KOLVOZA-609983 format. One record per atom (N, C-alpha, C, CB): z, x, y; residue in three letters. Coordinates in steps of 0.02 Angstrom, whole numbers, padded with zeros to 5 digits, always signed. Glycine has a CB too. Layout:
REM KOLVOZA-609983
ZXYALA;...
This chain:
REM KOLVOZA-609983
-00539-00025-01958MET;-00553+00014-01897MET;-00490+00024-01853MET;-00607-00020-01855MET;-00443-00022-01859THR;-00382-00016-01818THR;-00344+00050-01831THR;-00335-00075-01831THR;-00341+00070-01892VAL;-00307+00128-01909VAL;-00337+00189-01877VAL;-00305+00134-01980VAL;-00404+00192-01870THR;-00436+00251-01840THR;-00447+00241-01766THR;-00503+00266-01875THR;-00461+00180-01744LEU;-00478+00172-01674LEU;-00416+00168-01630LEU;-00520+00108-01665LEU;-00359+00142-01650PHE;-00301+00134-01607PHE;-00274+00204-01589PHE;-00246+00092-01643PHE;-00269+00255-01634PRO;-00243+00320-01608PRO;-00292+00353-01561PRO;-00227+00367-01667PRO;-00356+00344-01569ILE;-00403+00373-01523ILE;-00397+00340-01452ILE;-00476+00364-01550ILE;-00393+00271-01452ARG;-00382+00237-01387ARG;-00317+00257-01355ARG;-00384+00161-01396ARG;-00264+00265-01393LEU;-00200+00283-01366LEU;-00201+00353-01339LEU;-00146+00276-01417LEU;-00233+00398-01372LEU;-00239+00469-01346LEU;-00281+00471-01282LEU;-00271+00517-01401LEU;-00334+00435-01280ILE;-00377+00431-01217ILE;-00338+00403-01159ILE;-00440+00385-01229ILE;-00303+00346-01171ALA;-00263+00315-01120ALA;-00204+00359-01095ALA;-00237+00251-01145ALA;-00172+00393-01140ALA;-00119+00440-01122ALA;-00145+00499-01084ALA;-00082+00463-01185ALA;-00202+00527-01108PHE;-00232+00580-01071PHE;-00253+00562-01001PHE;-00289+00604-01108PHE;-00280+00504-00993MET;-00299+00481-00928MET;-00242+00475-00880MET;-00331+00417-00933MET;-00185+00448-00909MET;-00122+00443-00866MET;-00099+00513-00845MET;-00062+00405-00905MET;-00100+00559-00891LEU;-00079+00626-00875LEU;-00127+00660-00829LEU;-00071+00666-00937LEU;-00189+00646-00833LEU;-00240+00674-00789LEU;-00234+00643-00718LEU;-00310+00662-00819LEU;-00215+00579-00715ALA;-00207+00545-00649ALA;-00149+00575-00607ALA;-00195+00469-00660ALA;-00095+00594-00641TRP;-00034+00615-00606TRP;-00048+00671-00559TRP;+00019+00635-00654TRP;-00080+00727-00575PRO;-00089+00783-00528PRO;-00134+00764-00469PRO;-00120+00843-00564PRO;-00183+00719-00483PHE;-00224+00695-00426PHE;-00184+00651-00380PHE;-00286+00657-00453PHE;-00141+00609-00405ALA;-00099+00567-00361ALA;-00050+00612-00322ALA;-00059+00512-00405ALA;-00024+00663-00356PHE;+00024+00708-00322PHE;-00012+00748-00263PHE;+00054+00760-00375PHE;-00075+00768-00277ILE;-00114+00803-00226ILE;-00128+00757-00168ILE;-00180+00830-00255ILE;-00144+00695-00183ALA;-00161+00648-00130ALA;-00099+00632-00087ALA;-00190+00582-00160ALA;-00041+00637-00114SER;+00019+00620-00076SER;+00052+00680-00041SER;+00068+00587-00121SER;+00027+00740-00051VAL;+00056+00799-00019VAL;+00041+00796+00055VAL;+00028+00865-00050VAL;+00093+00803+00093GLY;+00085+00808+00168GLY;+00081+00738+00200GLY;+00019+00849+00186GLY;+00086+00684+00165ARG;+00084+00618+00195ARG;+00154+00600+00220ARG;+00058+00566+00144ARG;+00152+00568+00276SER;+00214+00545+00306SER;+00234+00477+00278SER;+00206+00541+00382SER;+00298+00467+00267GLU;+00321+00405+00238GLU;+00330+00353+00294GLU;+00387+00416+00200GLU;+00331+00375+00355THR;+00347+00326+00409THR;+00287+00306+00451THR;+00399+00355+00454THR;+00234+00348+00454THR;+00178+00331+00494THR;+00116+00321+00448THR;+00165+00385+00548THR;+00071+00276+00472VAL;+00010+00261+00438VAL;-00046+00300+00470VAL;-00003+00188+00439VAL;-00082+00342+00428GLU;-00135+00383+00457GLU;-00200+00363+00425GLU;-00122+00458+00447GLU;-00258+00374+00457PRO;-00320+00359+00423PRO;-00334+00411+00369PRO;-00378+00356+00472PRO;-00368+00389+00316GLN;-00383+00431+00258GLN;-00436+00480+00276GLN;-00404+00389+00197GLN;-00422+00546+00263CYS;-00472+00597+00274CYS;-00520+00601+00213CYS;-00438+00666+00287CYS;-00571+00637+00218ILE;-00626+00637+00168ILE;-00602+00660+00102ILE;-00683+00682+00190ILE;-00563+00711+00099TRP;-00540+00739+00034TRP;-00491+00689-00001TRP;-00506+00809+00045TRP;-00454+00652+00037ARG;-00411+00599+00007ARG;-00453+00545-00018ARG;-00362+00571+00057ARG;-00507+00528+00015ARG;-00552+00473-00014ARG;-00584+00495-00076ARG;-00607+00451+00036ARG;-00601+00560-00083LEU;-00630+00587-00141LEU;-00579+00583-00198LEU;-00653+00660-00128LEU;-00516+00601-00185VAL;-00464+00597-00237VAL;-00455+00523-00258VAL;-00396+00627-00210VAL;-00459+00479-00210ASP;-00453+00406-00221ASP;-00509+00382-00267ASP;-00455+00367-00154ASP;-00567+00405-00258ILE;-00626+00385-00301ILE;-00613+00415-00372ILE;-00698+00413-00269ILE;-00592+00476-00376ILE;-00577+00506-00440ILE;-00522+00468-00478ILE;-00556+00578-00429ILE;-00470+00449-00442LEU;-00417+00410-00472LEU;-00442+00339-00495LEU;-00359+00403-00422LEU;-00485+00309-00459ARG;-00515+00247-00482ARG;-00552+00253-00547ARG;-00561+00221-00430ARG;-00590+00308-00552VAL;-00628+00318-00611VAL;-00581+00332-00674VAL;-00677+00377-00598VAL;-00531+00374-00658ILE;-00483+00388-00715ILE;-00447+00324-00736ILE;-00429+00444-00695ILE;-00426+00281-00689MET;-00390+00222-00708MET;-00437+00172-00743MET;-00357+00190-00646MET;-00501+00168-00724ARG;-00548+00125-00758ARG;-00558+00148-00829ARG;-00614+00123-00721ARG;-00564+00214-00840ILE;-00572+00239-00909ILE;-00510+00224-00949ILE;-00587+00315-00910ILE;-00448+00232-00920MET;-00389+00219-00955MET;-00384+00146-00977MET;-00332+00238-00914MET;-00399+00098-00930TRP;-00395+00028-00948TRP;-00447+00008-01001TRP;-00403-00015-00886TRP;-00508+00039-00995PHE;-00560+00027-01045PHE;-00537+00050-01112PHE;-00624+00062-01027PHE;-00507+00109-01116ALA;-00482+00132-01181ALA;-00427+00090-01208ALA;-00458+00201-01177ALA;-00390+00057-01163GLY;-00336+00014-01184GLY;-00358-00055-01205GLY;-00287+00007-01130GLY;-00423-00068-01200GLY;-00449-00133-01223GLY;-00466-00184-01165GLY;-00397-00165-01270GLY;-00453-00165-01106PHE;-00470-00209-01049PHE;-00539-00185-01024PHE;-00415-00205-00989PHE;-00590-00211-01057HIS;-00660-00190-01044HIS;-00684-00213-00975HIS;-00708-00218-01099HIS;-00668-00273-00958TRP;-00687-00294-00892TRP;-00640-00351-00870TRP;-00760-00316-00890TRP;-00623-00350-00807ILE;-00575-00401-00783ILE;-00618-00447-00736ILE;-00509-00367-00744ILE;-00620-00510-00750THR;-00658-00556-00710THR;-00613-00583-00656THR;-00688-00614-00754THR;-00642-00586-00595VAL;-00603-00612-00538VAL;-00631-00682-00524VAL;-00608-00566-00474VAL;-00585-00729-00525LYS;-00607-00800-00510LYS;-00603-00810-00433LYS;-00561-00854-00549LYS;-00651-00844-00408GLY;-00651-00854-00335GLY;-00684-00798-00299GLY;-00581-00861-00310GLY;-00672-00795-00235GLN;-00703-00744-00193GLN;-00647-00697-00166GLN;-00744-00777-00133GLN;-00658-00632-00174ARG;-00607-00587-00146ARG;-00608-00586-00071ARG;-00616-00518-00173ARG;-00551-00579-00043ALA;-00548-00573+00028ALA;-00561-00498+00048ALA;-00478-00598+00054ALA;-00593-00491+00105LEU;-00604-00423+00127LEU;-00539-00388+00147LEU;-00652-00422+00186LEU;-00533-00325+00142PRO;-00471-00288+00160PRO;-00451-00303+00232PRO;-00480-00212+00150PRO;-00500-00315+00277ALA;-00483-00329+00345ALA;-00448-00399+00351ALA;-00547-00325+00390ALA;-00465-00443+00310GLU;-00436-00512+00311GLU;-00370-00515+00275GLU;-00483-00563+00279GLU;-00365-00482+00220ALA;-00303-00484+00181ALA;-00289-00416+00149ALA;-00307-00539+00126ALA;-00257-00370+00186PRO;-00246-00302+00163PRO;-00189-00296+00111PRO;-00231-00258+00222PRO;-00157-00351+00093ILE;-00097-00345+00052ILE;-00108-00379-00014ILE;-00036-00375+00087ILE;-00090-00347-00068LEU;-00091-00373-00137LEU;-00019-00380-00158LEU;-00130-00326-00186LEU;+00004-00442-00176THR;+00071-00451-00194THR;+00072-00472-00266THR;+00105-00502-00150THR;+00115-00440-00307LEU;+00124-00455-00378LEU;+00198-00467-00392LEU;+00096-00399-00422LEU;+00212-00520-00426ALA;+00281-00535-00446ALA;+00281-00578-00507ALA;+00319-00570-00389ALA;+00331-00582-00543PRO;+00398-00555-00540PRO;+00405-00490-00577PRO;+00446-00604-00567PRO;+00350-00453-00592HIS;+00353-00387-00626HIS;+00383-00394-00692HIS;+00392-00336-00586HIS;+00366-00442-00730SER;+00398-00455-00797SER;+00360-00418-00853SER;+00399-00532-00812SER;+00305-00384-00837SER;+00270-00347-00889SER;+00229-00291-00857SER;+00223-00394-00930SER;+00201-00250-00903TYR;+00159-00193-00878TYR;+00091-00216-00853TYR;+00149-00142-00935TYR;+00077-00280-00863PHE;+00010-00303-00841PHE;+00003-00306-00765PHE;-00004-00370-00871PHE;+00058-00299-00731ASP;+00054-00297-00659ASP;+00016-00232-00635ASP;+00127-00298-00629ASP;+00020-00180-00677ALA;-00013-00119-00661ALA;-00091-00125-00658ALA;+00007-00067-00712ALA;-00116-00173-00698ILE;-00189-00178-00698ILE;-00219-00191-00634ILE;-00211-00228-00742ILE;-00201-00242-00597PRO;-00235-00255-00532PRO;-00217-00200-00480PRO;-00214-00326-00505PRO;-00157-00170-00488VAL;-00138-00118-00439VAL;-00185-00058-00448VAL;-00064-00095-00449VAL;-00196-00037-00512THR;-00235+00021-00522THR;-00308+00007-00516THR;-00221+00051-00587THR;-00328-00054-00527MET;-00401-00071-00520MET;-00421-00077-00447MET;-00418-00136-00556MET;-00374-00098-00404THR;-00390-00104-00334THR;-00364-00048-00293THR;-00364-00167-00307THR;-00328-00002-00324MET;-00295+00059-00292MET;-00255+00036-00232MET;-00348+00115-00271MET;-00215-00017-00241SER;-00171-00040-00188SER;-00112+00004-00183SER;-00149-00111-00199SER;-00079+00002-00125SER;-00017+00039-00114SER;+00040+00001-00147SER;-00003+00049-00038SER;+00088+00038-00169ILE;+00148+00008-00202ILE;+00205+00014-00155ILE;+00166+00043-00271ILE;+00242-00041-00148VAL;+00301-00044-00107VAL;+00359-00053-00154VAL;+00298-00100-00055VAL;+00407-00008-00149MET;+00468-00015-00187MET;+00529+00007-00151MET;+00462+00022-00249MET;+00586-00008-00174LYS;+00647+00011-00139LYS;+00657+00088-00139LYS;+00708-00024-00172LYS;+00688+00116-00089ALA;+00695+00186-00081ALA;+00733+00219-00140ALA;+00729+00199-00016ALA;+00780+00184-00172GLU;+00815+00212-00226GLU;+00775+00228-00288GLU;+00867+00168-00243GLU;+00719+00191-00293SER;+00675+00203-00350SER;+00637+00266-00349SER;+00629+00149-00357SER;+00636+00301-00290LYS;+00600+00362-00283LYS;+00631+00416-00325LYS;+00597+00382-00213LYS;+00697+00412-00344ASP;+00728+00464-00379ASP;+00722+00457-00456ASP;+00799+00467-00359ASP;+00687+00405-00479ILE;+00681+00392-00550ILE;+00630+00441-00576ILE;+00660+00317-00565ILE;+00647+00479-00629PRO;+00598+00530-00656PRO;+00534+00495-00680PRO;+00631+00572-00717PRO;+00480+00527-00670VAL;+00411+00508-00687VAL;+00387+00450-00645VAL;+00406+00489-00761VAL;+00421+00391-00646TRP;+00398+00332-00606TRP;+00409+00340-00534TRP;+00432+00269-00628TRP;+00459+00375-00512GLY;+00477+00382-00441GLY;+00428+00422-00406GLY;+00545+00412-00433GLY;
């Protein structure tokens, strides 16, 4: 089954990543890089759509469910998610599953696709 299932999973995951990009671009249009603004209704809708797309992508990639040990802190208590040392692509799993904001250096903005 690996010969038939792997290409299908790969195509679904790649399609979901390509589908997520325009939604993320639309959500970031008109946002200020210096001020924090409350999310309007249409950005919340795009956020929900992105969560669903990312969930499908990770499911197709073999991450059917991620168990969380312990009790999650409420966003009001701990609004920050920190991941380090960024040694693998697995850092992307909690970021996309929680839809956390990503902080990176300003020079990384000019990198094609990732920036």
